[in-house]
SEROMAR-493502 format. One record per residue (C-alpha): x, y, z; residue in one letter. Coordinates in steps of 0.2 Angstrom, whole numbers, plus 5000, padded with zeros to 4 digits. Layout:
BEGIN
XYZA
...
END
This chain:
BEGIN
551054015201M
549453915199L
549753825215S
549853985224S
548254045216M
547253885220F
548253815235G
546853875248G
545353805240L
545053665251G
545953545240A
547553515251G
548253685253S
550153705250L
550153825265A
549653685277V
551453645283P
551853825287N
550253835298R
550553665306S
550553745324N
548753785322E
547553665329P
546653565315P
544953635321E
545553805315Q
546653745301L
545253655293Y
543753765299A
543053795282T
543153615277Q
542453555293L
540953675290S
540753595273Q
540753425279L
539453465293Q
538353545279E
538453375270M
537853285285G
539453225293F
539253285311F
540653185320D
541853325322T
543353215328Q
543053095314E
542953235301N
544653305308I
545453135306R
544853125288A
545453305284L
547153275292V
547353115283A
546953205266T
547853365269S
546153455269G
545453385253N
543553385256V
543153265242H
544453135248A
543853165266A
542053125261V
542652965252E
543652915267R
542152945279L
541052845268L
542352705268G
542852715250N
544752715251T
544952685232G
545752515235Q
END
């Protein structure tokens, strides 16, 4: 139940696989906007980071900054 309540908050929505036919620009539109507001303006790089992190903005920022946690 909690996953259905919090699944769409930009932290890797559980609904992503069901909408995989949507282009990532639409699927991650909110997250892309958030990244741009933070100063990340390379849309294609932002999309790659969001796809790799299943839409998790925090993890995408870490990835964009080169902090992979390793």
